[in-house]
N, C-alpha and C positions, 0 to 999 in steps of 0.2 A: 558430342560429347562425353567427357570420360567422367563416370558416376561411379561413387561408392555408397553402398548399402551398411546401413548398421541396425543392431538390435540391442535393445536394453531389459531391463527388470521393470521398467515401468509400462510392459506389455506394447509397446509400439514399435514400428520401422522406420526408419528416416531413411531418406534419397540426398546424396549431398553432391557438389559440384568439387571434382579433384581439382579444377582449376582455381575456383575462387573461395574454398573453403563454407562456401554458404550452404544452407539448405533448400531444397527442391521442394517447394510444395509444405503441402503438413503431415507430422507425423499420419501411419494408419497404420491398421493391423486390428485384429478381434479377439486374440486367444486371450484364452481364462488365467495362462501363467504367463509365467517369466520368457521373453524369447531367447533363447540360447545359443541360435544359428541362422545364418543368413545366406543365401547363395544367391547369385545372377545365373540364370541360364546363359547359355555361349552365346546367344543372338542379342542377349543384353533387354530382352522384351519382358521376361518375369523374375521373378526373385522367389525364393522358397524359403521358408521359415520354418524353423525347428523351436518345440515349447515346451516347457515344464506340464504344460496341461495334455504331453502324451500324442500330440498331435504335429501335422505336417500340415502347412497351407501352402498354397499356387498365390500369388499375385501380380495383375496386370501393373507394368511399370508407369503406363500413360496413364489409366485411370485410378489407378491405386486402390481397386476391388479386388476381390479376391474372385480367384477363379475354380468355380465349383465347388464341391466339399471339402471339409477337412480330411488327411488322409489318417485313417484309425486302424489301431492295431498294436501300438507298445502299450508295455505294461509298466512303464518308468517314463522319467524325464527323456525328451529327446535332444541329445548332446550336441549334435552333427547332423549337417546334410549337404549334399553335392550333389551337381548332376554331372550326365556323361558327356563326353566331349562332344558329341552331335548332341544332346540335349535331351535324347528321346526318355533316358534312365533317371531316374532318382536314387541316391541310395540315404540312408539314414542311420544311425547309431542312438542306442540308448543305453540310459544305465539298466535297462532290463535285461543285459548280457545278449542284445541280439542286434544283428545288422537287417534292415529289411530294403529290397529291392522294388522299387513301384516304377509302373508305365506313367511318366510325365505328363502326356495326354489324358489317361482316362483315371488316373489315381488309383489302378487296381495292382496290388500288391503280386508279383510276379516270383517273389522268390525271398528266401529268409536264411543267414546264417546265425550260428548259434557258436557262443565263447564262453569261456569261463569266470567272465569279470565283467562289470560294466564299463560300455565303450564310450569312452572319451572324447574319440577322432574318428573319421573316415576320410578317405581321398581317392579319387579317380587316377589312374595314369593318363597322361595326355594322349596317346596312343589307344586309349580305350580299352584294353587287353586284360587290365588286372584293376584290381581296386584294393585298397587297406584300410585296416583297422588297427584301432589302439587300444589300450585296456589298463585298465586299476592294476591288472595281473603283471604290469611291467615288460609286457610283450607288445610284438607287431605282427601283425599275420596279414600275408597277402593271399588276394582271392583270385579264382580264375571268373571274369567279368560275363563269362558265356554260362557257365556251369554251375557256377556258383559255389563251386569246393574249394578247400585251401590249396594254395601254393607252395608245397613246401612245409616245413616245421615253423613256430614261432620264432620271431627273431628276438634272442634273448641279449641283454650285454647291459639295460637301465638297470639301477638299484632303488626307483620309483617309480610309480604311476608315469603314466606316459601322455600326455597331453595334447601335444600337436603331430602334425604328420605335413610331408611335402615330397611331390614327385619331383625329379629333374625334368626338365623341358623335352631330355630323348627318352624319357621314361626308363633309362637303366640302374638310375638310383632311387632310394628313398631316404630324405633326412628325418629324423625322430628328435622331439625337444621333451625333456622329464622334468619332473619336479626332484629330481637329482641333480639341476644347475647344468646339466650336459647336455649338447647335442650330439646324435651319433648317426653315421651314414654307412647305407647298406647295398650290397648289387640285390636287384631285384631278379635276378637270372639266377645266382646260387644261393641268395641268403646268407653270404658272409657278410662280416663286417668291414667297413672299408676304411682300414687306419684307424689311428685312434679317436677318443670323445675329444669334440670339441669345446674345452674349458674357458671360461671368462666370465660366465653368468656369476652372479651371487644367489638367486633365488632362483625359483622354477619357470623354465623355457616355456612359452602360453602360445608361441604363435611362430610359424615359421614360412618364407617364401623364397623362391628361386629366382635369380635373374633369369631374362627370356633367353640368353646364350650360356646359363648355367655355369659362368664362371665364377659367379658369386652367392652367395646364400645369407638372407636376411632373418635376424632372429628379434624375440620379444620377449622382455622376460617380466616378473614379479618384483625384479630389483630395480624396476623402470627405466632400463636401459634396452637401449634399439643396437645391437652387431649387426656388422657386417664382414663376411668370412672369405675367404679365399680358398675356393674348393681345390684348388692345386696343392698347399700347404697344411689346409685344417687352419691357419691362424689368423685373428683377427685383423680386418684393417684399423691399427691404432687403437688407441684407450677412450673410453668414452671421460671427456675433457669439460663438455659442456653440460650445463644443466639440462635435467628430463624434462623440467615443466616450466612454465614460466619464471624469468626472474623480476623478483618483485621491487630490490633496493640494493643498491651499490654504494662503496663508501672508498675512500682513497686514504692512505695513511698521510700524516704531515709531511714524511718526507720526500712520499710520490713515489716511493719503492714498489707498492703492493696496494692491489684492489681487494676488496672485499664483495661478496654478493651473495645475497639471498633468494630463496626459491619456493616456490609451490613443491617443490619436491623435498620440502625440509631439509634442506642442507644449506652449510655456507660455505662457499670456495673461498681460498687467500691466491691470488694470482700472484706473479712475479711479472712488474710491468715490461721490463729489460727483455726476459724471455717470452713474454707473452704466452705461460704455461699456468695451469693450476698446479699450484706445488702442496695444496692442502685441503682435503675435504671434511669439513668438520661434521660430523655426525651425532645427533643426539637430540634434537628436537622431533617431535612427535605430531606434528602439526604446520600449517605454512610457516615461512619465516618471513616476515614483513619489515624489520629494520635491521640494520646493522652499521656502527660506526667502530672509527678506530680510536684509542686513547691519544693524547696526545704526546707522549712520552716515545722518542724515537729508539732510546736505547734496550727498552723491555715492552714493546709495541704488544696491546689489547685488543682483541675485538671484543664487541659487543653484540649480541643479538637479542633481537625481540621476537615471540613466535604467539601465534593463536593459540599454542597449546599452554599456555597461560605462565609463560617463564622466558627469564631472562637470563644468556647465558655467556660467562665469560671464558673466553679462548685466548689461549699463546697462539702466536701465529706458527708454532710448531706443532699445533694441533692438541696441545694438551688442554683439558676442560679445567679453567680455574675456580670456577665458583657457577653455579645456580641457584635463582632466586626465583622463589615459588611465589607469583605476583597473586593471583586469584583473577585474573580477567584477561583478555584477549589485547596483546599488545600492538599498537600501531607505529610507535616510533621509541627511537632510543638513542642517549646524546651524553658524552663526556661533556664535563665541565670544563673549561678552562686549564684548570690545574691538575685534571685527572682526577681528582679526588671523590669526585661525585656522579654518580649516572642520573640521567631524569628520563621518567619512561611516561609515554602515552599511551592510554587505553581508551575505549568507547567511551567510557564513563568519567572517566578522573588522570589526574597528572601526579606522579609520586618519585620525589629525590630517594634515593639511596647512598649509602655508605660503600664506597668501592673495596675498601680493606675489610669490612666486617660484613658485607651483604647485608646490613641490615636498614631498615627504613628512616630517611630522618624525616621528623614533623609529621602531620596527616597530610592526607591525598588532598588535591585540589579536586575537587567533585564538580560536575555539573550535570542538570537533569536532562538537558539535550544532547543527543549523539555528536560524539566527538568525531570529526572526519581525517580531519590533519592534526598534526602539532610541529611546531618548529622551537628552536631553542637560541635565544641572542646568541653571537659567537662570544659576547662579553659575560655570558654565565649569570646575569640577571633577571632576563624576562624569557616568558613564554607565550605565543601565540596561537590560538584555538581557532581551527575552521569547523564552523559548526553546520548542522543540517538546516536550522533556522535561517539560513542565507548570513550570517555574520560572519565576523572574526572578531575573539575577543583577547587583550594582551593582558597579563597578568605578572605582578611583580613578585618571582620566585623566594626570596628572602622573607617577604609580609605574607604571601599569599593572597594581596590583596589586586580587585581587578582596578587598572589603570584605567578612567575616562570611561568613555562609554563604546558600546559595543561598535566597531566599523561596519557601517551600511552602504547598499549601494547593488549589490549582487541581486540578482532576480530570481536566483536558483540555489540549491545547494552549492555551498562552499569544499570544492575536495579536497584543493591544495593551498598549505600557506607557509612561505619561506621569510628568514628574517635575510638581507642583505649583509655580505662579511663586516661592512662597520657597522651594523648595528641600526645604522638611520633608517632603513623602509624594509617596508614588508610587501612581497608578490602573493597575490590570488589568484586561484583559476577556479572558474566555477561551472559546474551543468548549463548556466546560460549562456556559455560559449564565449565568454571574455577573460580576458587577463586583466587584472587592477596593480597599479602599484599604489602604494600608502604611504606617509611621513609617520614615522614612529611617534616623532618630536607632537607634531599638531595632529594627529589621527585626522588627517585632510587627504584625500585621492591626489594621485599625481598626474595631472595630463590625461586625455583621454584613453576609455577603455581599450587594448586589443584584442581582436578579435581572433577565435582559432578554438578548434575542438581538443584542448589540452590534455594530456594527462599526465605530465611532470615537469616541473620547472626549477631551474636554479640560477643565482647570481654567478658571475665571473667574478675571480679574487679579488678585482678591483672594485668591484660593483657596479661597474660601467656597460654591461651587457647582460641580458637574461638568455638563458640556453631552454629552449622549451622542448618536450618531447610530444610528439601527436599521436593521437590514436591510429592516424592513416599510416604509420609507420617511419615519419618524416621527423626531423629534429631542426630546428628553426632558432636563428643568433638575432634576438633584437637590441638596438641600442635604447640605453634607459631614459636617458635623454630627448632623444627625437621622437621614441616610439617607432623607428623603422626598424627594416630587416636589413639586415648590414651585408648577407649573400643570400644567395639563392637556397633554399630547404637541402637538406642531406639526406640522402635516399636511401643509404647504405643498409637498414634494418627492414624485414621483410613481413614486421607485424608491429602493433602498437607498441611505442617505446613506452616504458611503465615506470622509469626512474632514472635521473642525471643529475649528476654532483660534479664540480669542479675542484681539480686540484690546489691546494693553498699555493703552489708556486706559478700558477697562472698557466701553465703550459699544458695539461692534459684536461679533456672532458672525458667521461664516464658512461655510457649509457648502456640500459638495460632494456631487454624488450621480450615480448611475448613468445617471439620466434624463439627463445631460447639462448641467445648471445649474449655476451658483454663484449661491447664493443670499446675502444682507445680510441680516443681524437686528439688531435695536435691542436690547438687553437688559434696558434700563431700561422697554421698551414691555413686554416681555413678563413682566417681574416685576410690573408696575404692574396691569395686567388680570387677572391670576391666573384665576379658572375663567372659561374663555372660553365655555362654556353660558351665562351670565347675559347675555350681549348687552351692548353698548356703552352706556356712560353720557354720550355724548357726540356728535359729527358722526363718520360714518366716515371713512376715509382715502381718496385714490386708490389705483386698485392697477391690474396688469397681470399676464396669465398668459403661461406658458412657450410657447414655439411648438410643444412638442410636442402633439400630438392626444390629449386625456384622452374617450376613450367611456367613457359610465358610471362616471367619477368625480368626487369631488369637486373644484370649482373651486381652483387651486391659484395666488393671485395675491401679488402685491409691494405694500407702501404706498410712495406715494410722499409724501415727509414734506414737500413744501411746499405741497400742495393739500389743502384740506377740500371736503367736500361734506355738503349738506346732509341729516338724518337720514331726510327722507322718501322718498330716492333707495332706501333699503334697509328696508323694511317686515320683512325677515326677517334675522336675525343670519347665516344662513349661508342656501348655499341649493346643491343638487347640478345637475348636469347628466345627461343620459340621452338617447343620440341626438339632439343639438341642444335638447331640452326643458330648460327650466329648471324643476325640482321644488318644490313648497311644502314645508312643515314635516313635513307628511302624504305625502308621496311623490305627491301631485295635480300634473297637468301643468297647468303656468302658462303657458306662454309658449315660442315656437319660435326659435331664434337659428341665423340664417343662420351655414354654416360659416366664413365669413370672417370672421365678427365674432365666434369662439367664443376665440380665439386670446389676445385680449388685453381679456378681459372684466372689469369690476369687478366685487369682492366684498367686503362689509366684514369677513369673518373671516381675513384673509389675516395673517400679521408678517412676513413676508419680502419682499427685492424682490431680482427675478432680474437680473444683471447682464446687459446687453446686449439689456434688454426696455425698449420705450417706448411712449408713445401710446397710452393705453387706450380702451377703448369703455364707455360710461357706458351703464346701463339706468337709467333714470327711470322710478321707477313711481308717481309724483305723480298721475298719473289714472289707474291701472290698476284694473280692476276684474274680478274673477272670481266663480265660482259664482254665488251668485242676484241678485249686484250687476251682472250683466253686461251688463243693458239702460240701465244708467247711462252706458255708455262714450259716449254721444253726445248727453250734456247738454253745452250751450252753457259755455265755460269762462269764468267771470268774469274780465276783463282789468282791470278795475278796482283 
């Protein structure tokens, strides 16, 4: 089992499964201060932790109990710990400007190194011959692991403190990441800088790791991005185009040309549907972006965004901030009126209308004592529906501010989502009770039987005949409004919970956002025409590309390029799974191994969606592929005539 260990300011350590991304057991730890660093022993049986309480502890991974007594000696916060490659030695760095070397079995200190300033990071070379330290004095120092003496002079080149270090797998190079936003590479033998600094991050570089073959380096930063670098050229692989955190909301412009998405990363991104790329990144919000919407004017399209920072912002698609409205409450939903002159915002406790031209509120807010969980505005601009924590749905007249009829009752738990149909005659709601319910706006009665499912998001099709629902399991499901029956098999392209779904007014596209940080574009006609996906394609497969996320032991999730067709012989199987880099056949047999660099944009025939921001697919040509008893034929001459 591949495991991850994490530490926190909550003074605990947590083990995680790298395969399922779920916690293994309960948190553990008994430090008296924040845990600043953790490291596995090479054999994976122990974890070392360094803390703000100035101590280091060893932990048994199986029992989660402390091994022996804390290692004491540092006079300030322990910032970094690391085992030697053989697991016999542990090194620690501290703000007390020392590196201490410990016997990892007995806890006895066997050496001590002094520098001029606080230590931020320590790292052992894979060959065990050296270790390195980085410091607030903007330098890297290499040390002999046998004598604990400096190897050469400090490595200078950064302009700010150095936060992180990583040795290359062959121990000949060391990378350093700094608060000056750059990554630098050094020769561990000569101490000379290798090439120019790697530039691309816009904030401090906080962590580094080499790929096992040394060809690539990955870096993380306070700019909320992760970058992959080509070690041969020092150039990043592409630009970060996907959100760096969960996608919370999506919207499609009236003309279908643009998609807007909001995220926990505090940004709004505007995507060109034709190109599939982000054309604008709108920055300004200081907290999560919870809702986005487009104005109805095709000639001068405005994007409105609402945020937990208690503001509403209006943007041009060129990136210009048009207006900022200070609301005073955390915004959960925003929408334009049909004529584009008003904005309606919903917070956790009230609803407010705003004049787009002046930015001033229109009339008094509609307030509710019970927490509002979801807000939806009728497309004709006359009504608003509220989903409440009291398990009910309420419909209000926006003009008069009067509650229409009685609350809609039927759910057995919190109502999390409420949406109007495009014709304003129906409402759909989803609840924590695991049901989806349809309601008539006119009679306020429930339509048909509840649909069951752990729904995270829902939307009507443009003609109000279908329900498009996103689930916490990462699937998208399509239901007939009339019959309540699913019209096709679940769409499984996302790898995490689907947080938002929206249909284009032209009925062509469905857009979904997910906890997997991707925004996907779907062709509704393609979804409906294919029907039962298990039967395979009747025609040639379309090209596809995969999200940049690493999907180990998961179905490949890819998106179609609607302009390119590939011959059927490229795909002998309707779909395939990947496990640890291996392509699996229909019966789980190992077919071929794909290098990690080619896994992120691999083609598959089963995908229905297109990931905005990802392009240039890798093609698997199975035309001469042989497996099983036919493997000896793979060397037969190819007929070129």
